[in-house]
Structure formats: structure tokens, C-alpha cells
N, C-alpha and C positions, 0 to 999 in steps of 0.2 A: 663567676668563674667561667672561663671559656671552655667549650667542649673540645677545642683543639689541644692536642698534647704537645708539650714542649719537646725539643730535640732530646733532652736528657730523659724525659719520661718515655719517649719512643724507644730510646736505646735500652733503658731498663726493661721495658716490656719485651723487646726482642731477646734480651738475655734470659729473662724469665721463661719465655717460650722455648728457647733452646734447652734450658734446664728441664722443663717439663717433658721434653721429647726423650730425655735420657731414661734408662732403666731406673727403677726405684732405688737400688743400691747406690748407683752413681749420683742420683739426685741428693741423697743423704750425705754423700761425701762432699759434694759441692757446698751444701749448706753448712757442713761442719767446718770446711775450710774458711768460708765466709765469716762464720762466728769467730774462729781463731784469729783471722785478720782483724776483725773489729776489736777484739780484745787487745791485740798487739798495738793497734793504733791508739786505743784509749790509754794503755799503760805507757807506751813509748813516746807519745805526743809527737813533737816535731821530728825527732830522729826516725821514728817508725814511718812517719809520712814521707820523709825524704827517701827512706829505703824502698817504700812502695812505689814512689815516683821513679826511682832508678830502675826497678824491675819492669815497670810499665814501659819505660823508654827502651829498655833492652828488648822486650817483646815486640815493640813497634819497629825497632831497627831490624830485628830478625825477620819479621813479617815483610817489611819493605824489601829486604834483600832477597827473600824467597820469591816475592812478586816480580822483582827485576829479573831474576834467573829464569822464572817461568816465561816471562815476556821475551827474553833474549833467546831462550832455547825453544820456544814454541811448544813447550810441554806442560802438562798439568801435574801439579804437585799435590798429593793428597794431604789434607790438613785436618 
């Protein structure tokens, strides 16, 4: 197995690092939400995956819109 991490593994590691920077109470909330989402995906199968994909797309669109506004206005938006 190669010592190089895949892009997916790098992204997962970056997210885990972000979680570890949170206060303990918020870390627990993140892990609780993740567990709930896993349960929903397991129980809801295709429909739950479709819903999660929709939410991801909405977040991506909102993020892109905020980035565009930031670029257009030359301001920094706290996130």
C-alpha cells in the first residue's frame, strides 16, 4: 500500500482535524450528527442518499454564491 494518501483520505483527515480543533462539547455534537446521518442513510437507502446529495448541492451552491459575493464586493465574509 502506498504511503501517499488519496484525495478522499486527505479530505477526511482535514475534516477530522477541523473537528479536533472544536471544543469537546461541539466535537460530541458533530459525532452525534454523523451517527444520526449514518443511521438515516442505512434505513432510508436510496431516498436518504438522494436527500443528502440535495443538501450537499444546496450547501455547495450557497458557498459558491458567498464566494462570488466576496469576490465582487472585495469583502471577507466570516464563515
